[in-house]
N, C-alpha and C positions, 0 to 999 in steps of 0.2 A: 702852278699851272703847267700842264704838260704841253709840249710843242706838238704841232701837227706832223704826222709821219710824212717822210719824203715820198714823192711820186716816183715810182720806179721808171728808169730810162734804159732802153735797150742799149747794150754795149758798155754800160757803166758798171764799175765795181763798187761793192758795198761791203761793210763788215757788220756782223751782228754784235750783240752785247758781249759775247765771249771772245770777240776778235776774229772769228772765222770769216774769211773773205769769200765772196762769190760774185759772179757776173750775171746781170739780167740778160737773158737771151731772147725772150719774147714776152710781150704784154698783150693779152687778149682782153680788150675792154668789153667785148660782148659777153664773154664767159666770166669775166671778172677774175681771170687767173694770170699768174706771173710764173714763167719758167726761169729757174736760176741754175747756173752750173758752178759747182765748186771747183777749186783748183785741181783736185784729183780726178776731175771728169764726171763726177756724180751729178746727175740732173735731178731736180726736184720741182714739182709744180705746187705753187702756193695759191691760196685764195686771198682776197684782199684783207680779210681778218687776220690770217696768218702773217701776211706782210706787215701789217700794223703792229702785231705782237713782236716781230723781230726788232723793231725800232732801229732799223738799219741806218748806218751813217756812211757817207761817201768814203771810199778807200782808194788808195793807189793800186793799179794793177800789179800783179807779181812781176818781179824782175826776171825770174826763171820761168820761161814759157813752157817748159816740158811737163808740167804737172799732170795734165790730162793725157799725156802720151805714154805713160807707164814705162818710162825708160830711166835709167840711171845716168848721172852726169858723165860717167866713164864711157857710156855708149853713144854719146853725141857724134863720135867720129872725128873729133878735133881735140887737140890738147888745149884745154881752156886756160891752162897756166903758162903756156909757152909765150915767150916774148916775141910776138910776131913782127914788131917794127924793125927787127934786125934783118928781115927778109925783104923789106921794102927797098926798091932801087930808086935812085934819083933819076927821073926821066931825062934830065939834062945831060946825064952821063953818056947818052947815046947820040947826042947831036955832034955833027962835025964842027970842029973848031975853026 
């Protein structure tokens, strides 16, 4: 017995059978369409039949938010590997004793 397909929810992330993740960005109940956006920024409009064929399962959102921005990790403008806690000052160091 096959389970009933998930109802798409705007803002939620899903994965298809191949493990490709996407976010539902709009659901138009009048037209019966669902707009999804893949991690790379690609948008796709699906009808309800296509949504059911996906057999989408809930997925965690990607940890790396830059997918749709078309930039490389080196271009973020920060050193992601730097140990930033060394730069943190103790706010109590500036109080008069």
